[in-house]
N, C-alpha and C positions, 0 to 999 in steps of 0.2 A: 452896592453891589456887592465890594471886593470882599464882603466878607459870606455875599451868598455864594462866591466861586471857590473859596477856603473850603466852607462848605461840602460843594459839592465834590471836590479833589478828596475831601477827607473819608466820606461816604464813597466814593469809585474805588478807593484804595480799601477800604473795611470789607468790602464785598471783595473784588480780585484776593484780597489775603484767602478768603473763607472760602473761594476758589480752587485758591491753591491748596489749602487744605482739605479738601473736600475726599480723595481716596486716601487717606491714613486713617483704617479705623483705630479705634482702644478696643480694650477689654472688656470695657462694658457693654460694649456691640456685640458681643459672641452671646448665644445662650448658655455654654457650660464655659464652664473654668472650673482648673484647677488648681494648685498649690503647689508646686516640686518639693521634693527637700533632698539636696544635694548632701553627697557625702565630703566632709571636711577633707578642704586641697582637693579635689577636682574642680575641671574647668569642661573637660569635652566629656557628654553622659548623653543615655539616653537615658528615654521614658517608655512605657508602652502606653499606646491610650484607652481608655478602660473601655466598659462596655457604654458606660451611661452619655460617655460623649461621644461615640461613634452612632447611638441612638441620636444625635442631634446634628450631626453633620449634612450639610447641605450639598457641599458638590462628592459625585463618585468616584473623582481623582482628591478626592480632600485637600483643596484648593482653599479651604476657611477654616486651615488649622495655621494658629501660630504660638510663638514661645514668646512672652513679653520678660524683658526685668524690672525694676522695680517702678525704672522713669518711665514706664509704657513705651519702648523703644523693643522692636521684632529685633531679637538675636539672630546670628545666622542659625538655619538648621536645615536639616532631609531628614526626608520620609525615608521608614526603611520598612518593607512589607516582606510578606512572606517568601520570595525567592531571596532579596537578601538577608536574609534570618534564616533560614533551613541549609540552603546552598545545596542541597540536594539530588542526585546522581538524576539522567534521564528516566520514566520508565523505561525496563528492560526485561521480556519474558523471556524465560524456557523454549525447552525446546520442548514439542508434543509429548506427551506418556501415551501408552494404549491401558486400556482400559483391560480387564483380563476380568469374566467372570468369576464367580466363588462356586461351585458346586457339591452338593451333601449327599452322599451317596451310602448304605443297608449296610447299618451296623456289622465293622469285620469284611468287609470287601477290600479289594485289593485293589488299592489303582493301578491304572495301564500305563505299559511304557509314556513319557513325558510328561504325564503328570504328578503335581509336587503338595506336601499336604501342608493347609493348613488348620494352624488351631482357630477357632473364631472364638470360644470359649472355655472356661476351666472344666468343661466335658464335654466338646463337642468339637469337632476342627472336620473339614472341608477339604475340598481340589482344586486346585488348578492349573492349566495348562498354560505352559508359554509355545504363543505363537502355532501349537496345535488345532485341532478342529477339535469340535466339541462334539464331534459325531464319533472319534477316538473313545467317550467317555464310558464306564457302561449302562445300560440302557435304563436302568432302574436313577440313577443322574438326576439330582434336581435343583435348577440354578433358586441360585440365595438371593437374597437382597445386599448386593455386595458386593464391591470389583476391588480389585488390586493392581497397585501400579509398581513397578522398576523403580525408581530414583536416585539407587545408588551409585550412580555416575553424575547422578546435581552438585554441582560444589556451591552453588550460591543457596543467601538464605532466602528465603518463602514469604514474601507478605499476603498471598491467598493466589488462590486456583482459578481460573477461567474455565468451566468447565463444557463439554461439549455433549449433550445429551437429547433423547425424548424423553419431556417430561407431561405427564397428566393437565392438563387442561382446567385454569381459573382455581388451582392448590396451590399450599405451598406445600412447598416437599424439604423436610427437612433432613439436614443430610449429616452424618457419625463421621469425622476425620480418628483415625488413629495412626499411627506407627511402629512399627516391628524389626529388628538387627536379623532375627531370625525366620521371623515367619508365625513362633510357635506364644515370645510375652511382646500382649501390647499395649500403647501408652496412649491415652485418647490424648486429643492437640482438640483444644478451646477453639469455636468459628464462632459466625457471629451470621445471624440471617438466616433464611433459609430461601431456595430455588423458585421460581415461580414462572410462570406465561401464561396472561389472560390477554381469551380473545379480543379481537377489535384493531383497527386501521392503529393508533395512536397507544391500543392497551399497554399498563407498563408491564415489563420481565425484567429479567433479572437470573443470569446464569453465571453468580462469582461468589465466589466462596471468600471471604475474608476471614482470616489470623488473627485471633485475638495478640497472639504474640509469633513472633520473626520462629520460621523451625527453618531449621539444619536438616536436608532429607538425605547428603551425604552417605551411603552404609547404610541407607535404611529402605525400606517397603514403606507406603502409604493404603490404607484401605477406608474407602467408602461406604458405609450404609445406607438405609434407607429402612425401618422396622416399618412395617404396617401397611404403603402405600403402593399399588399398584401402580404400571404402566410406566416408568421408571426406566430407562435402559443407557448406561452409559457409555458412550466410546470412547472419551479421551480429558484428559487434562493440560493446561498450561499454566504455569507456577506465572506468577509477579514477583523477582526480587524483589525482597528490602532493600528498603534505600539505604544509602552508607549513614545518615544524619536521622534521630527523630525526628518529626514532624512533629513542630509544637501543635499546642491542642487549639480551635477554633474558639473564638468569643463567643460564647451563646445568653439570649436575652429572651426572655418570653412574651410573648404578644399579649397584648387585650382578649377576649373573646368577639369571633368573628360575631363579624354582621349580616343576618339571615339574608338572603340578596335569592329569591327563589326558589328553587331548591339546591343551590351551593352557600358560601362564605367568603363573605370578600372580607377583607381589611385595608382601611388607606394609613397608608406612612408617612414620619414626618421626619423621616432622611431622606439622604440619597446615598449613602454606602450600600457595594453593590455588596452583595446577601450569598454566600458563600453556598449556606444547606438550609433546608426548612426539615425542623422537626415536627411530625407530625403527629400527635398520640391519641391514639382514644381513650376515654376513658370508663369505656364498662369493657368486662371479660368479655373472651366468646367474638371479637370483632372483627370482620374481612370486608376490606374495605376499599376496592382499586379505586383509585384518584385522578383527575388531573388539574395540575397547578398553572394559572395564568396570572401574567401579570403585563398592568402598564404604564406608562409616565406620567400619563395624568387622567384626568377623568373622560376627555375631549377625544378618547382613542379607543378601538376595539380591542379586546384583549387579545392578549396572543401566548400560545402553549410554550411554558417555559420546561419542565415536566410531568412525568407520568410517573407512580407509585403505590404503592399496596399500603393501604394501614392495618396493622392487623397487631392483635391483642388477646395471646391464650393463656392465661397466668396455668395451668395444667401443665401445658405440655413441659416448664422449665426454661431450660438455655434455649436463647433465640424465643424467648415466646415473646417480643416486640415488636416492631420493625426500628432501623437506624434511619437516621437522617437523608432527604433527598437533597444531592448536586446540586445545585442550584449555577454553579457556573463562574457566579458574580456578578448575574442579573444588578441590576440597579431601575430601580421599580418604583411606583410613589401609590401601586394599588394591588392588588394580592386578590385570587379566588383560587379557592378547591370546590368543583363540584368533581360528585362521583360516577365514574363510567359508565356505571349500570342505570343511569337517573336518577338513585334513592334520594329522597330529599336531603340536607343534615342539617342538623340542631345545632344551637352556639354551641350548646353544653355537649355535646359528643366528642369536639375533637379541641385536646389545648396544641398551642402553634409557641414555637420558640425561633426566631432566627438562629442564624450561627455566620459571623463574618471572620474574615482572616485574618488572623494577627495584626496588627500595623502600628511599632514604633516608630519614634523620633528620637532623631538624636542631634543633639544642637551645644554650642558653645555658649559656654555661660559666661557674658563679657557681658560689664557694666553691672550696676549693684543688685544683688536681690530680696527682698524673694524673688522668684522668677515664676512664673503665671501659663498655665499652657492652655488655650482657647481655639474651641473647637467649636460651628455652629452659627455661621454669618451664608445670609443667600448672598448668590452676585458676586463673590469675593475673589478677586484675582488672585491667584497662587503667587506666594514668597521664598515657596521652598527652593534652597542652592542645592546641587547636585553636589554628592557624595562628599567627593576627590577635595572641592573646596572647603575642606573642616580645620584640616589642616595636615600634621604630617602623616596622620589613619590612613592605611587604604580601607576603601569600600568594606574588602572583605574583612575585617578588623573593627567594622564597624558596632556587629552583632557583640564584641565580650566588650565592650565597653561597659564601668561599672553605670549598675541599674539604678534609678534616683526615686522615691517611692509618691505618688500623684493621691494629695488629697483635696478631695471635694470642693470646691469652696460654694460656689452657688450652677444650679440646672434650673431656665427656664421649663420653664408648661410646653410642651409643643403650640398650642394656644397661645401665648403671650402676644401681643400688641404689636411688639416689632417684630414677631417671628412672622408672621403670618401679613404682615404688611409688606415686608421683603419679597413677600412668595408674591403679594400680586404686581408687585414691578417687574417689567420688561427685563430678558437676561443683558448683564453690563451693568442696572441700575441697580443700586443701593438705597435702603433709606436716608441713609446720611447725603446721597449724591443729591438725591430726592428733595430733599429741605434743602439745602443751598443752594439747586439753580432757583426754586420755590424764593430761595433768601436773594440771586442776583435777580430773579425777574424784577420785586418787590423796589429791589436799590435803582436798573433801569427804569421805571416804570416811577421812584422819585424823581429819578434825575433830569427825565423828561419834562415833570411837572416843575422843577426848579426852571429848567431851563423856557418853558413853554413862560412860566411869568416873569421873567428879565425881556423876553424878548416883548409882553406885554410893555412890560414898565417902560423898557427902549423907546418902542410904538407909539406910547402913551406920550412922552418928553418930548416927542416932534409935534 
């Protein structure tokens, strides 16, 4: 009997030990792992989380990210997001600048009072009136498809122009931008994408003209023109001030072909990483598709609209012949659906989709023996990150300037790996390891009950 009691106590101690270790995840439990190569003599460093890791992250807040040393111990680390890495000034707009239409007159015509000559090409000129009524121009004056803006007093560099205008419906309006300091010699300014406005309550629209590079308009005039399109009438522009620091590029990764779902295409996503933008590209030339993008957290929920956009591909147009990514503002979804606003059926081969993530880095203190491992992708995992200010004497503002370390992928499990989908089936807050240990605990309790019952019968029988 004494031997049985010792056995029962040993079994109970073993079960308790296993239970206490339930929430200590090991590196092998994460779907993606990479080795970190540290610079010589560095102890406080940072590493960029690769796209392959972001595609396996199971927490929208990056709770399932760890940095392990060679002993399997989690080292102190902090997450560095876009706001920490860029430290840009808030969005600022300039004052509004009125649009002044340009007019052409007969060759040799003299300008009326208040009109200024503007050279629009090597062999042609036009007239503009600052603040005067168009009726003061000669009777034969014809409006050109162009407008002038006096931005000489603007001291801020511009990243984009918000344009107030009347636009033709359901069409792309390609604008050309140029600048000049004397209204005679003009220099083209590269821009991104056209303007458009489609019919419908939630139809896509765009009235912002982004510049490929920041433009300093001080002491210069701006000219917008739109050759070959009628129904355009510009009223004014408002500049968006360029940020003081360069914006870090988003991390992009291509998705597999969408699955036809009626007239739409859908994707089931194996990650919870917030999506900063979705880039949809047409596979055929001469494509113009107004689209609605929807998402949902799981298959039991209704689809909710995330954004609307226009996918276009016009190879013969040249600059700005394809659409840019559409912002999703960090939506964390497990399903995406794209459908045409006009009801047109979409074939899986008609679109190529890529997701873009905001850059994510991790700063960590290399404590303990190396090599160190970055691990990502474990469902229902609590956060272990610390506040950036606790990593040492380096201020949070300086963490983005720490030495960068290279990440080499060691292992990346497929999204349908057994431990990945098994974890997804468990309730929130319950990991595969916890479920298994609870199973062991139940088995241990049942074993103890069996031993106790056998002892009770033996004692009762001896009487």
